[in-house]
A tleap script that builds the chain and sets N, CA, C and O, in Angstrom:
source leaprc.protein.ff14SB
mol = sequence {
  NMET THR ILE THR ILE GLU HIE PRO ALA TYR
  ALA ASP ASN ARG TRP LEU HIE ILE CYS MET
  PRO GLU HIE LEU THR GLY ARG GLU LEU GLY
  ASP ARG GLY GLU ASP LEU ALA CYS ALA TYR
  LEU VAL SER SER GLY TRP ARG ILE VAL ASN
  ARG ARG TRP ARG THR ARG TYR GLY GLU LEU
  ASP ILE VAL ALA GLN PRO ALA ASN GLN ARG
  ALA LEU VAL GLY ILE GLU VAL LYS THR ARG
  ARG ALA SER SER ARG VAL SER ALA LEU ASN
  ALA VAL THR PRO ILE LYS LEU ARG ARG LEU
  ARG GLY LEU VAL ALA GLN TYR ALA SER THR
  LEU PRO THR TYR GLU LEU LEU LEU ALA VAL
  ASP VAL ILE ALA ILE THR VAL TYR ALA ASP
  GLY ARG TRP ASP LEU GLU HIE ILE ARG ASN
  VAL ALA CSER
}
set mol.1.N position { 0.909 -1.190 -0.057 }
set mol.1.CA position { -0.065 0.026 -0.025 }
set mol.1.C position { 1.018 1.231 -0.089 }
set mol.1.O position { 1.999 1.282 0.653 }
set mol.2.N position { 0.752 2.047 -0.927 }
set mol.2.CA position { 1.367 3.432 -0.856 }
set mol.2.C position { 0.587 4.491 -0.705 }
set mol.2.O position { -0.455 4.650 -1.340 }
set mol.3.N position { 1.111 5.412 0.280 }
set mol.3.CA position { 0.151 6.407 0.818 }
set mol.3.C position { 0.658 7.666 0.587 }
set mol.3.O position { 1.851 7.761 0.298 }
set mol.4.N position { -0.178 8.856 0.677 }
set mol.4.CA position { 0.262 10.288 0.404 }
set mol.4.C position { 0.116 10.896 1.724 }
set mol.4.O position { -0.857 10.758 2.466 }
set mol.5.N position { 1.199 11.602 1.955 }
set mol.5.CA position { 1.355 12.209 3.402 }
set mol.5.C position { 1.055 13.738 3.135 }
set mol.5.O position { 1.703 14.378 2.307 }
set mol.6.N position { 0.137 14.230 3.812 }
set mol.6.CA position { -0.149 15.688 3.849 }
set mol.6.C position { 0.625 16.414 5.031 }
set mol.6.O position { 0.057 16.859 6.029 }
set mol.7.N position { 1.958 16.477 4.802 }
set mol.7.CA position { 2.810 17.091 5.701 }
set mol.7.C position { 3.854 17.934 4.963 }
set mol.7.O position { 4.453 17.509 3.974 }
set mol.8.N position { 4.038 19.109 5.472 }
set mol.8.CA position { 5.054 20.168 4.794 }
set mol.8.C position { 6.481 19.409 4.232 }
set mol.8.O position { 7.059 19.623 3.166 }
set mol.9.N position { 6.837 18.478 5.283 }
set mol.9.CA position { 8.190 18.188 4.977 }
set mol.9.C position { 8.149 16.912 4.028 }
set mol.9.O position { 9.213 16.563 3.516 }
set mol.10.N position { 7.070 16.245 3.780 }
set mol.10.CA position { 6.981 15.262 2.788 }
set mol.10.C position { 6.235 15.531 1.541 }
set mol.10.O position { 6.084 14.725 0.623 }
set mol.11.N position { 5.682 17.012 1.606 }
set mol.11.CA position { 4.846 17.257 0.350 }
set mol.11.C position { 5.489 17.241 -0.906 }
set mol.11.O position { 4.810 16.999 -1.904 }
set mol.12.N position { 6.889 17.497 -1.021 }
set mol.12.CA position { 7.535 17.437 -2.424 }
set mol.12.C position { 8.391 16.146 -2.476 }
set mol.12.O position { 9.278 16.096 -3.329 }
set mol.13.N position { 8.213 15.141 -1.676 }
set mol.13.CA position { 8.899 13.988 -1.672 }
set mol.13.C position { 10.452 14.278 -1.397 }
set mol.13.O position { 11.334 13.743 -2.069 }
set mol.14.N position { 10.666 15.031 -0.516 }
set mol.14.CA position { 12.124 15.292 -0.081 }
set mol.14.C position { 12.713 13.987 0.552 }
set mol.14.O position { 13.875 13.626 0.368 }
set mol.15.N position { 11.851 13.353 1.271 }
set mol.15.CA position { 12.237 12.153 2.204 }
set mol.15.C position { 12.789 11.234 1.129 }
set mol.15.O position { 13.876 10.690 1.328 }
set mol.16.N position { 12.057 11.003 -0.100 }
set mol.16.CA position { 12.360 10.017 -1.013 }
set mol.16.C position { 13.860 10.285 -1.525 }
set mol.16.O position { 14.571 9.315 -1.787 }
set mol.17.N position { 14.272 11.400 -1.648 }
set mol.17.CA position { 15.711 11.849 -2.340 }
set mol.17.C position { 16.598 11.559 -1.180 }
set mol.17.O position { 17.637 10.924 -1.365 }
set mol.18.N position { 16.271 11.966 -0.036 }
set mol.18.CA position { 17.389 11.628 1.045 }
set mol.18.C position { 17.423 10.386 1.606 }
set mol.18.O position { 18.318 10.137 2.413 }
set mol.19.N position { 16.674 9.626 1.348 }
set mol.19.CA position { 16.426 8.171 1.761 }
set mol.19.C position { 16.624 7.099 0.817 }
set mol.19.O position { 15.940 6.076 0.834 }
set mol.20.N position { 17.668 7.350 -0.111 }
set mol.20.CA position { 18.062 6.264 -0.817 }
set mol.20.C position { 18.922 5.254 -0.145 }
set mol.20.O position { 20.062 5.521 0.235 }
set mol.21.N position { 18.333 4.036 0.001 }
set mol.21.CA position { 18.775 3.163 1.069 }
set mol.21.C position { 20.262 2.877 1.144 }
set mol.21.O position { 20.875 2.679 2.194 }
set mol.22.N position { 20.838 2.876 -0.211 }
set mol.22.CA position { 22.224 2.522 -0.161 }
set mol.22.C position { 23.227 3.682 0.596 }
set mol.22.O position { 24.406 3.503 0.900 }
set mol.23.N position { 22.592 4.661 0.768 }
set mol.23.CA position { 23.375 6.043 1.166 }
set mol.23.C position { 23.142 6.080 2.833 }
set mol.23.O position { 23.748 6.887 3.537 }
set mol.24.N position { 22.329 5.247 3.289 }
set mol.24.CA position { 22.019 5.359 4.847 }
set mol.24.C position { 22.421 4.098 5.647 }
set mol.24.O position { 22.409 2.982 5.127 }
set mol.25.N position { 22.752 4.302 6.842 }
set mol.25.CA position { 23.161 3.252 7.960 }
set mol.25.C position { 21.858 2.555 8.239 }
set mol.25.O position { 20.863 3.151 7.828 }
set mol.26.N position { 21.696 1.582 8.765 }
set mol.26.CA position { 20.619 1.113 9.417 }
set mol.26.C position { 19.806 2.075 10.342 }
set mol.26.O position { 18.590 2.258 10.290 }
set mol.27.N position { 20.688 2.652 11.189 }
set mol.27.CA position { 20.185 3.538 12.169 }
set mol.27.C position { 19.576 4.771 11.551 }
set mol.27.O position { 18.538 5.263 11.995 }
set mol.28.N position { 20.230 5.264 10.522 }
set mol.28.CA position { 19.728 6.517 9.775 }
set mol.28.C position { 18.406 5.974 9.083 }
set mol.28.O position { 17.403 6.681 9.173 }
set mol.29.N position { 18.346 4.971 8.513 }
set mol.29.CA position { 16.968 4.479 7.599 }
set mol.29.C position { 15.900 4.345 8.873 }
set mol.29.O position { 14.717 4.650 8.721 }
set mol.30.N position { 16.352 3.931 9.962 }
set mol.30.CA position { 15.307 3.574 10.957 }
set mol.30.C position { 14.873 5.034 11.488 }
set mol.30.O position { 13.672 5.258 11.642 }
set mol.31.N position { 15.653 5.846 11.718 }
set mol.31.CA position { 15.424 7.140 12.224 }
set mol.31.C position { 14.492 7.824 11.052 }
set mol.31.O position { 13.427 8.355 11.370 }
set mol.32.N position { 14.872 7.794 9.883 }
set mol.32.CA position { 13.997 8.400 8.752 }
set mol.32.C position { 12.584 7.710 8.833 }
set mol.32.O position { 11.592 8.414 8.642 }
set mol.33.N position { 12.447 6.425 9.094 }
set mol.33.CA position { 11.210 5.747 8.982 }
set mol.33.C position { 10.495 6.197 10.196 }
set mol.33.O position { 9.299 6.414 10.004 }
set mol.34.N position { 10.913 6.384 11.347 }
set mol.34.CA position { 10.090 6.847 12.458 }
set mol.34.C position { 9.685 8.323 12.212 }
set mol.34.O position { 8.604 8.664 12.694 }
set mol.35.N position { 10.384 9.217 11.549 }
set mol.35.CA position { 10.051 10.474 11.074 }
set mol.35.C position { 8.765 10.285 10.207 }
set mol.35.O position { 7.667 10.782 10.461 }
set mol.36.N position { 9.085 9.461 9.111 }
set mol.36.CA position { 7.794 9.342 8.232 }
set mol.36.C position { 6.519 8.733 8.903 }
set mol.36.O position { 5.401 9.198 8.683 }
set mol.37.N position { 6.743 7.664 9.736 }
set mol.37.CA position { 5.528 7.416 10.689 }
set mol.37.C position { 5.032 8.365 11.426 }
set mol.37.O position { 3.805 8.289 11.488 }
set mol.38.N position { 5.562 9.376 12.110 }
set mol.38.CA position { 5.042 10.391 12.676 }
set mol.38.C position { 4.243 11.334 11.722 }
set mol.38.O position { 3.127 11.801 11.951 }
set mol.39.N position { 4.995 11.528 10.636 }
set mol.39.CA position { 4.257 12.521 9.684 }
set mol.39.C position { 2.745 11.909 9.152 }
set mol.39.O position { 1.715 12.569 9.018 }
set mol.40.N position { 2.920 10.511 8.902 }
set mol.40.CA position { 1.661 9.805 8.608 }
set mol.40.C position { 0.511 9.970 9.680 }
set mol.40.O position { -0.660 10.278 9.459 }
set mol.41.N position { 1.119 9.691 10.906 }
set mol.41.CA position { 0.001 9.530 12.163 }
set mol.41.C position { -0.493 11.110 12.111 }
set mol.41.O position { -1.706 11.299 12.030 }
set mol.42.N position { 0.261 12.078 12.147 }
set mol.42.CA position { -0.248 13.534 12.420 }
set mol.42.C position { -1.292 13.800 11.105 }
set mol.42.O position { -2.446 14.185 11.291 }
set mol.43.N position { -0.794 13.571 9.896 }
set mol.43.CA position { -1.616 13.893 8.797 }
set mol.43.C position { -3.027 12.978 8.914 }
set mol.43.O position { -4.052 13.328 8.329 }
set mol.44.N position { -2.955 11.801 9.714 }
set mol.44.CA position { -4.317 11.062 9.827 }
set mol.44.C position { -4.915 11.489 11.147 }
set mol.44.O position { -5.803 10.778 11.617 }
set mol.45.N position { -4.537 12.539 11.779 }
set mol.45.CA position { -5.336 13.247 12.931 }
set mol.45.C position { -4.921 12.605 14.188 }
set mol.45.O position { -5.705 12.631 15.137 }
set mol.46.N position { -3.697 11.993 14.308 }
set mol.46.CA position { -3.228 11.390 15.696 }
set mol.46.C position { -2.401 12.511 16.302 }
set mol.46.O position { -1.916 13.406 15.611 }
set mol.47.N position { -2.270 12.433 17.518 }
set mol.47.CA position { -1.632 13.392 18.532 }
set mol.47.C position { -0.259 12.479 18.762 }
set mol.47.O position { -0.444 11.302 19.073 }
set mol.48.N position { 1.015 12.924 18.637 }
set mol.48.CA position { 2.172 12.405 19.090 }
set mol.48.C position { 2.404 12.644 20.419 }
set mol.48.O position { 2.724 13.792 20.730 }
set mol.49.N position { 2.295 11.665 21.410 }
set mol.49.CA position { 2.583 11.933 22.713 }
set mol.49.C position { 4.154 12.066 23.331 }
set mol.49.O position { 4.558 12.848 24.192 }
set mol.50.N position { 4.950 10.947 22.531 }
set mol.50.CA position { 5.985 10.923 23.012 }
set mol.50.C position { 6.871 9.994 21.880 }
set mol.50.O position { 6.363 9.079 21.232 }
set mol.51.N position { 8.235 10.399 21.783 }
set mol.51.CA position { 8.995 9.495 20.912 }
set mol.51.C position { 10.232 8.913 21.517 }
set mol.51.O position { 10.926 9.603 22.263 }
set mol.52.N position { 10.522 7.751 21.248 }
set mol.52.CA position { 11.679 7.171 21.881 }
set mol.52.C position { 11.631 7.185 23.401 }
set mol.52.O position { 12.501 7.698 24.105 }
set mol.53.N position { 10.663 6.644 23.790 }
set mol.53.CA position { 10.668 6.684 25.056 }
set mol.53.C position { 11.215 5.401 25.714 }
set mol.53.O position { 10.608 4.355 25.486 }
set mol.54.N position { 12.302 5.380 26.506 }
set mol.54.CA position { 13.127 4.391 26.936 }
set mol.54.C position { 13.018 3.991 28.409 }
set mol.54.O position { 12.757 4.797 29.302 }
set mol.55.N position { 13.251 2.600 28.606 }
set mol.55.CA position { 13.345 2.264 30.052 }
set mol.55.C position { 14.537 1.250 30.069 }
set mol.55.O position { 15.209 1.069 29.053 }
set mol.56.N position { 14.757 0.670 31.108 }
set mol.56.CA position { 15.693 -0.475 31.065 }
set mol.56.C position { 15.277 -1.688 30.470 }
set mol.56.O position { 16.085 -2.591 30.253 }
set mol.57.N position { 13.907 -1.791 30.151 }
set mol.57.CA position { 13.276 -2.898 29.705 }
set mol.57.C position { 13.013 -2.677 28.038 }
set mol.57.O position { 12.540 -3.603 27.379 }
set mol.58.N position { 13.294 -1.620 27.530 }
set mol.58.CA position { 13.082 -1.434 26.227 }
set mol.58.C position { 12.813 -0.007 25.802 }
set mol.58.O position { 12.998 0.934 26.574 }
set mol.59.N position { 12.334 0.154 24.452 }
set mol.59.CA position { 11.913 1.461 23.852 }
set mol.59.C position { 10.598 1.251 23.152 }
set mol.59.O position { 10.281 0.242 22.521 }
set mol.60.N position { 9.779 2.474 23.369 }
set mol.60.CA position { 8.790 2.787 22.550 }
set mol.60.C position { 9.028 3.704 21.330 }
set mol.60.O position { 9.203 4.906 21.530 }
set mol.61.N position { 9.042 3.244 20.176 }
set mol.61.CA position { 9.240 4.256 19.168 }
set mol.61.C position { 8.523 5.502 19.102 }
set mol.61.O position { 9.046 6.598 18.901 }
set mol.62.N position { 7.243 5.268 19.291 }
set mol.62.CA position { 6.317 6.189 19.230 }
set mol.62.C position { 5.074 6.043 20.245 }
set mol.62.O position { 4.514 4.947 20.261 }
set mol.63.N position { 4.635 6.984 21.029 }
set mol.63.CA position { 3.333 6.843 21.825 }
set mol.63.C position { 2.465 8.098 21.436 }
set mol.63.O position { 2.693 9.278 21.701 }
set mol.64.N position { 1.362 7.522 20.708 }
set mol.64.CA position { 0.189 8.448 20.337 }
set mol.64.C position { -0.923 8.162 20.706 }
set mol.64.O position { -1.151 7.081 21.248 }
set mol.65.N position { -1.916 9.132 20.475 }
set mol.65.CA position { -3.324 8.997 20.577 }
set mol.65.C position { -4.029 9.199 19.346 }
set mol.65.O position { -3.685 10.156 18.652 }
set mol.66.N position { -5.078 8.359 18.911 }
set mol.66.CA position { -5.772 8.511 17.649 }
set mol.66.C position { -6.809 9.643 17.966 }
set mol.66.O position { -7.238 9.908 19.089 }
set mol.67.N position { -7.126 10.241 16.844 }
set mol.67.CA position { -7.899 11.302 16.836 }
set mol.67.C position { -9.403 10.810 17.564 }
set mol.67.O position { -9.986 9.761 17.287 }
set mol.68.N position { -9.839 11.775 18.498 }
set mol.68.CA position { -11.009 11.684 19.192 }
set mol.68.C position { -11.171 10.336 20.126 }
set mol.68.O position { -12.275 9.971 20.529 }
set mol.69.N position { -10.018 9.677 20.408 }
set mol.69.CA position { -10.226 8.589 21.168 }
set mol.69.C position { -9.454 8.669 22.606 }
set mol.69.O position { -8.425 9.342 22.671 }
set mol.70.N position { -9.865 8.096 23.570 }
set mol.70.CA position { -9.301 7.919 24.716 }
set mol.70.C position { -8.389 6.891 24.881 }
set mol.70.O position { -8.465 6.257 25.933 }
set mol.71.N position { -7.383 6.530 23.915 }
set mol.71.CA position { -6.564 5.498 23.916 }
set mol.71.C position { -5.004 5.869 24.018 }
set mol.71.O position { -4.650 7.003 23.694 }
set mol.72.N position { -4.266 5.122 24.371 }
set mol.72.CA position { -2.810 5.308 24.343 }
set mol.72.C position { -2.211 4.061 23.725 }
set mol.72.O position { -2.207 2.935 24.221 }
set mol.73.N position { -1.610 4.515 22.338 }
set mol.73.CA position { -0.985 3.504 21.506 }
set mol.73.C position { 0.371 3.450 21.402 }
set mol.73.O position { 0.930 4.462 20.980 }
set mol.74.N position { 1.100 2.394 21.723 }
set mol.74.CA position { 2.577 2.414 21.492 }
set mol.74.C position { 2.720 1.776 20.219 }
set mol.74.O position { 2.127 0.738 19.927 }
set mol.75.N position { 3.618 2.477 19.347 }
set mol.75.CA position { 3.847 2.081 17.975 }
set mol.75.C position { 5.094 1.550 17.816 }
set mol.75.O position { 6.011 2.174 18.350 }
set mol.76.N position { 5.382 0.464 17.161 }
set mol.76.CA position { 6.636 0.135 16.913 }
set mol.76.C position { 6.807 0.231 15.387 }
set mol.76.O position { 6.008 -0.329 14.636 }
set mol.77.N position { 7.915 0.986 14.905 }
set mol.77.CA position { 8.189 1.250 13.537 }
set mol.77.C position { 9.347 0.429 13.258 }
set mol.77.O position { 10.383 0.365 13.920 }
set mol.78.N position { 9.020 -0.248 12.100 }
set mol.78.CA position { 10.014 -1.046 11.392 }
set mol.78.C position { 10.211 -0.703 9.902 }
set mol.78.O position { 9.310 -0.742 9.063 }
set mol.79.N position { 11.483 -0.367 9.672 }
set mol.79.CA position { 11.807 0.239 8.294 }
set mol.79.C position { 12.794 -0.770 7.819 }
set mol.79.O position { 13.733 -1.078 8.553 }
set mol.80.N position { 12.642 -1.327 6.596 }
set mol.80.CA position { 13.676 -2.291 6.173 }
set mol.80.C position { 13.737 -1.993 4.579 }
set mol.80.O position { 12.750 -1.558 3.985 }
set mol.81.N position { 14.920 -2.251 3.957 }
set mol.81.CA position { 14.960 -2.118 2.536 }
set mol.81.C position { 14.301 -3.196 1.907 }
set mol.81.O position { 14.017 -4.205 2.552 }
set mol.82.N position { 14.009 -3.070 0.615 }
set mol.82.CA position { 13.054 -4.128 0.073 }
set mol.82.C position { 13.955 -5.234 -0.149 }
set mol.82.O position { 13.426 -6.343 -0.220 }
set mol.83.N position { 15.400 -5.148 -0.292 }
set mol.83.CA position { 16.336 -6.301 -0.459 }
set mol.83.C position { 16.696 -7.120 0.773 }
set mol.83.O position { 17.452 -8.092 0.764 }
set mol.84.N position { 15.976 -6.542 1.991 }
set mol.84.CA position { 16.393 -7.232 3.249 }
set mol.84.C position { 15.623 -8.752 3.182 }
set mol.84.O position { 14.516 -8.972 2.690 }
set mol.85.N position { 16.489 -9.682 3.791 }
set mol.85.CA position { 15.787 -11.002 3.954 }
set mol.85.C position { 14.563 -11.060 4.597 }
set mol.85.O position { 13.653 -11.788 4.200 }
set mol.86.N position { 14.468 -10.228 5.714 }
set mol.86.CA position { 13.384 -10.361 6.662 }
set mol.86.C position { 12.461 -9.114 6.441 }
set mol.86.O position { 12.956 -8.017 6.701 }
set mol.87.N position { 11.057 -9.174 5.949 }
set mol.87.CA position { 10.330 -7.931 5.810 }
set mol.87.C position { 10.272 -7.036 7.089 }
set mol.87.O position { 10.641 -7.460 8.184 }
set mol.88.N position { 9.817 -5.840 6.902 }
set mol.88.CA position { 9.625 -5.076 7.999 }
set mol.88.C position { 8.616 -5.566 8.962 }
set mol.88.O position { 8.726 -5.348 10.168 }
set mol.89.N position { 7.526 -6.299 8.384 }
set mol.89.CA position { 6.443 -6.711 9.373 }
set mol.89.C position { 6.879 -8.067 9.828 }
set mol.89.O position { 6.313 -8.467 10.845 }
set mol.90.N position { 7.644 -8.746 9.362 }
set mol.90.CA position { 8.066 -10.169 9.898 }
set mol.90.C position { 9.094 -9.863 11.097 }
set mol.90.O position { 9.279 -10.685 11.994 }
set mol.91.N position { 9.739 -8.640 11.048 }
set mol.91.CA position { 10.821 -8.399 12.016 }
set mol.91.C position { 10.159 -8.103 13.467 }
set mol.91.O position { 10.854 -7.902 14.463 }
set mol.92.N position { 8.850 -8.096 13.479 }
set mol.92.CA position { 8.251 -7.881 14.850 }
set mol.92.C position { 7.625 -9.219 15.338 }
set mol.92.O position { 6.552 -9.718 14.998 }
set mol.93.N position { 8.482 -9.645 16.150 }
set mol.93.CA position { 7.976 -11.133 16.561 }
set mol.93.C position { 6.999 -11.090 17.828 }
set mol.93.O position { 6.726 -10.050 18.427 }
set mol.94.N position { 6.555 -12.240 18.124 }
set mol.94.CA position { 5.614 -12.249 19.178 }
set mol.94.C position { 6.277 -11.861 20.709 }
set mol.94.O position { 5.623 -11.348 21.618 }
set mol.95.N position { 7.646 -12.204 20.777 }
set mol.95.CA position { 8.148 -11.811 22.026 }
set mol.95.C position { 8.267 -10.239 22.009 }
set mol.95.O position { 8.144 -9.637 23.076 }
set mol.96.N position { 8.485 -9.596 20.912 }
set mol.96.CA position { 8.711 -8.159 20.842 }
set mol.96.C position { 7.344 -7.587 21.169 }
set mol.96.O position { 7.334 -6.603 21.909 }
set mol.97.N position { 6.203 -8.057 20.730 }
set mol.97.CA position { 4.851 -7.566 20.765 }
set mol.97.C position { 4.522 -7.691 22.180 }
set mol.97.O position { 3.907 -6.759 22.698 }
set mol.98.N position { 4.851 -8.737 22.904 }
set mol.98.CA position { 4.725 -9.012 24.427 }
set mol.98.C position { 5.463 -7.976 25.222 }
set mol.98.O position { 4.874 -7.474 26.179 }
set mol.99.N position { 6.593 -7.627 24.955 }
set mol.99.CA position { 7.522 -6.544 25.506 }
set mol.99.C position { 6.753 -5.209 25.213 }
set mol.99.O position { 6.745 -4.377 26.120 }
set mol.100.N position { 6.219 -4.967 24.245 }
set mol.100.CA position { 5.968 -3.538 23.830 }
set mol.100.C position { 4.586 -3.320 24.560 }
set mol.100.O position { 4.222 -2.202 24.925 }
set mol.101.N position { 3.915 -4.356 24.729 }
set mol.101.CA position { 2.309 -4.427 25.563 }
set mol.101.C position { 2.799 -4.112 27.030 }
set mol.101.O position { 2.171 -3.211 27.587 }
set mol.102.N position { 3.775 -4.682 27.719 }
set mol.102.CA position { 4.241 -4.048 28.876 }
set mol.102.C position { 4.788 -2.831 28.888 }
set mol.102.O position { 4.678 -2.176 29.925 }
set mol.103.N position { 5.455 -2.296 27.805 }
set mol.103.CA position { 5.981 -1.069 28.087 }
set mol.103.C position { 5.040 -0.010 27.799 }
set mol.103.O position { 5.228 1.123 28.240 }
set mol.104.N position { 4.023 -0.310 27.076 }
set mol.104.CA position { 2.745 0.697 26.984 }
set mol.104.C position { 2.128 0.636 28.171 }
set mol.104.O position { 1.616 1.707 28.498 }
set mol.105.N position { 1.988 -0.328 28.995 }
set mol.105.CA position { 1.212 -0.349 30.371 }
set mol.105.C position { 2.130 0.458 31.208 }
set mol.105.O position { 1.595 1.330 31.893 }
set mol.106.N position { 3.424 0.324 31.276 }
set mol.106.CA position { 4.324 1.007 32.144 }
set mol.106.C position { 4.346 2.458 31.780 }
set mol.106.O position { 4.472 3.278 32.689 }
set mol.107.N position { 4.242 2.828 30.618 }
set mol.107.CA position { 4.298 4.162 30.004 }
set mol.107.C position { 3.001 4.773 30.714 }
set mol.107.O position { 3.145 5.687 31.526 }
set mol.108.N position { 1.911 4.339 30.452 }
set mol.108.CA position { 0.423 4.649 30.892 }
set mol.108.C position { 0.500 4.760 32.462 }
set mol.108.O position { -0.200 5.604 33.022 }
set mol.109.N position { 1.241 4.023 33.112 }
set mol.109.CA position { 1.135 4.192 34.659 }
set mol.109.C position { 1.881 5.398 35.178 }
set mol.109.O position { 1.732 5.837 36.319 }
set mol.110.N position { 2.718 5.924 34.241 }
set mol.110.CA position { 3.345 7.167 34.696 }
set mol.110.C position { 2.476 8.381 34.442 }
set mol.110.O position { 2.941 9.426 34.897 }
set mol.111.N position { 1.417 8.462 33.869 }
set mol.111.CA position { 0.402 9.489 33.378 }
set mol.111.C position { -0.532 9.550 34.845 }
set mol.111.O position { -0.806 8.617 35.599 }
set mol.112.N position { -0.877 10.884 34.940 }
set mol.112.CA position { -1.984 11.111 35.984 }
set mol.112.C position { -3.237 10.486 35.911 }
set mol.112.O position { -3.895 10.301 36.935 }
set mol.113.N position { -3.683 10.096 34.660 }
set mol.113.CA position { -4.889 9.335 34.695 }
set mol.113.C position { -4.633 8.085 33.882 }
set mol.113.O position { -4.173 8.132 32.741 }
set mol.114.N position { -4.943 6.983 34.500 }
set mol.114.CA position { -4.651 5.745 33.969 }
set mol.114.C position { -5.939 5.027 33.187 }
set mol.114.O position { -5.881 3.871 32.768 }
set mol.115.N position { -6.930 5.752 33.072 }
set mol.115.CA position { -8.172 5.313 32.526 }
set mol.115.C position { -8.238 5.391 30.860 }
set mol.115.O position { -9.116 5.872 30.143 }
set mol.116.N position { -7.166 4.833 30.563 }
set mol.116.CA position { -7.076 4.822 28.912 }
set mol.116.C position { -7.171 3.311 28.467 }
set mol.116.O position { -7.016 2.384 29.262 }
set mol.117.N position { -7.455 3.137 27.050 }
set mol.117.CA position { -7.365 2.005 26.414 }
set mol.117.C position { -6.062 1.843 25.885 }
set mol.117.O position { -5.597 2.747 25.190 }
set mol.118.N position { -5.406 0.814 26.117 }
set mol.118.CA position { -4.052 0.465 25.664 }
set mol.118.C position { -3.983 -0.348 24.670 }
set mol.118.O position { -4.731 -1.325 24.679 }
set mol.119.N position { -3.032 -0.135 23.525 }
set mol.119.CA position { -2.835 -0.916 22.384 }
set mol.119.C position { -1.614 -0.767 21.905 }
set mol.119.O position { -0.931 0.213 22.205 }
set mol.120.N position { -1.182 -1.749 21.079 }
set mol.120.CA position { 0.144 -1.744 20.400 }
set mol.120.C position { -0.213 -1.841 18.892 }
set mol.120.O position { -0.985 -2.698 18.463 }
set mol.121.N position { 0.374 -0.941 18.138 }
set mol.121.CA position { 0.289 -1.012 16.622 }
set mol.121.C position { 1.566 -1.084 16.068 }
set mol.121.O position { 2.560 -0.830 16.748 }
set mol.122.N position { 1.636 -1.450 14.746 }
set mol.122.CA position { 2.982 -1.767 14.087 }
set mol.122.C position { 2.933 -0.883 12.906 }
set mol.122.O position { 1.972 -1.082 12.163 }
set mol.123.N position { 3.889 0.196 12.518 }
set mol.123.CA position { 3.995 0.626 11.199 }
set mol.123.C position { 5.305 0.083 10.473 }
set mol.123.O position { 6.433 0.429 10.825 }
set mol.124.N position { 5.077 -0.714 9.531 }
set mol.124.CA position { 6.026 -1.416 8.728 }
set mol.124.C position { 6.290 -0.676 7.361 }
set mol.124.O position { 5.430 -0.696 6.481 }
set mol.125.N position { 7.397 -0.073 7.209 }
set mol.125.CA position { 7.967 0.640 5.968 }
set mol.125.C position { 8.846 -0.048 5.349 }
set mol.125.O position { 9.827 -0.512 5.930 }
set mol.126.N position { 8.585 -0.227 3.922 }
set mol.126.CA position { 9.614 -0.913 2.925 }
set mol.126.C position { 10.095 0.116 2.052 }
set mol.126.O position { 9.303 0.817 1.422 }
set mol.127.N position { 11.506 0.275 1.958 }
set mol.127.CA position { 12.155 1.390 1.077 }
set mol.127.C position { 12.753 0.499 -0.001 }
set mol.127.O position { 13.335 -0.559 0.240 }
set mol.128.N position { 12.542 1.069 -1.338 }
set mol.128.CA position { 12.849 0.384 -2.505 }
set mol.128.C position { 14.228 1.376 -2.952 }
set mol.128.O position { 14.449 2.552 -2.659 }
set mol.129.N position { 15.062 0.392 -3.791 }
set mol.129.CA position { 16.367 1.049 -4.305 }
set mol.129.C position { 16.184 2.461 -4.859 }
set mol.129.O position { 16.992 3.356 -4.612 }
set mol.130.N position { 14.976 2.651 -5.702 }
set mol.130.CA position { 14.825 3.799 -6.244 }
set mol.130.C position { 14.161 4.881 -5.647 }
set mol.130.O position { 13.685 5.831 -6.270 }
set mol.131.N position { 14.131 4.702 -4.259 }
set mol.131.CA position { 13.470 5.697 -3.337 }
set mol.131.C position { 12.090 5.524 -3.031 }
set mol.131.O position { 11.627 6.116 -2.056 }
set mol.132.N position { 11.335 4.754 -3.771 }
set mol.132.CA position { 9.895 4.584 -3.512 }
set mol.132.C position { 9.769 3.852 -2.080 }
set mol.132.O position { 10.691 3.164 -1.643 }
set mol.133.N position { 8.673 4.031 -1.446 }
set mol.133.CA position { 8.522 3.403 -0.235 }
set mol.133.C position { 6.924 2.948 -0.085 }
set mol.133.O position { 6.071 3.515 -0.768 }
set mol.134.N position { 6.616 2.008 0.746 }
set mol.134.CA position { 5.395 1.521 1.096 }
set mol.134.C position { 5.323 1.653 2.707 }
set mol.134.O position { 6.277 1.380 3.436 }
set mol.135.N position { 4.159 2.075 3.132 }
set mol.135.CA position { 3.760 2.183 4.515 }
set mol.135.C position { 2.505 1.234 4.944 }
set mol.135.O position { 1.392 1.335 4.427 }
set mol.136.N position { 2.807 0.395 5.858 }
set mol.136.CA position { 1.433 -0.455 6.390 }
set mol.136.C position { 1.372 0.031 7.912 }
set mol.136.O position { 2.340 0.091 8.669 }
set mol.137.N position { 0.191 0.330 8.183 }
set mol.137.CA position { -0.213 0.494 9.512 }
set mol.137.C position { -1.060 -0.563 10.075 }
set mol.137.O position { -2.242 -0.585 9.730 }
set mol.138.N position { -0.596 -1.479 10.932 }
set mol.138.CA position { -1.345 -2.652 11.524 }
set mol.138.C position { -1.888 -2.186 12.785 }
set mol.138.O position { -1.088 -1.860 13.661 }
set mol.139.N position { -3.246 -2.103 13.021 }
set mol.139.CA position { -3.831 -1.669 14.305 }
set mol.139.C position { -4.070 -2.752 15.407 }
set mol.139.O position { -4.443 -3.857 15.012 }
set mol.140.N position { -3.907 -2.567 16.651 }
set mol.140.CA position { -4.084 -3.439 17.668 }
set mol.140.C position { -3.619 -4.873 17.611 }
set mol.140.O position { -4.303 -5.875 17.822 }
set mol.141.N position { -2.187 -4.797 17.251 }
set mol.141.CA position { -1.566 -6.220 17.087 }
set mol.141.C position { -1.553 -6.827 18.398 }
set mol.141.O position { -1.584 -8.056 18.458 }
set mol.142.N position { -1.503 -6.021 19.637 }
set mol.142.CA position { -1.079 -6.617 20.881 }
set mol.142.C position { -1.938 -5.779 21.815 }
set mol.142.O position { -1.355 -4.957 22.522 }
set mol.143.N position { -3.278 -5.899 21.897 }
set mol.143.CA position { -4.099 -4.805 22.774 }
set mol.143.C position { -4.158 -5.411 24.179 }
set mol.143.O position { -4.727 -4.807 25.088 }
savepdb mol mol.pdb
quit
């Protein structure tokens, strides 16, 4: 699935030109993928609550709230080159999902009100050698 993002930084496809996979390290590609995921979420009406929230047990890439919902969603972003042996979506294992569910609950416990629905989503981004990309948002993979 290819999406169009209504966000100033991505309006002219600048991300495509600076994100040619062969020019980026894995970390740089992952960072760009998280930026793209945030732009996608904001353009879809979500509110970004936190990014790269870390504890000694792991990290939540993005914590966000869907538009008009009392929900707190931890979002795992996986960005992979199309040539990778493991797809972005398959890189999120059941063990990782269990850990993410615990991290979302831990994050929510730090908030003044804990009366939120908790969920874990995955955003999988595949980047092709010519700079094209696909983004897939899978909702409630570990509620």
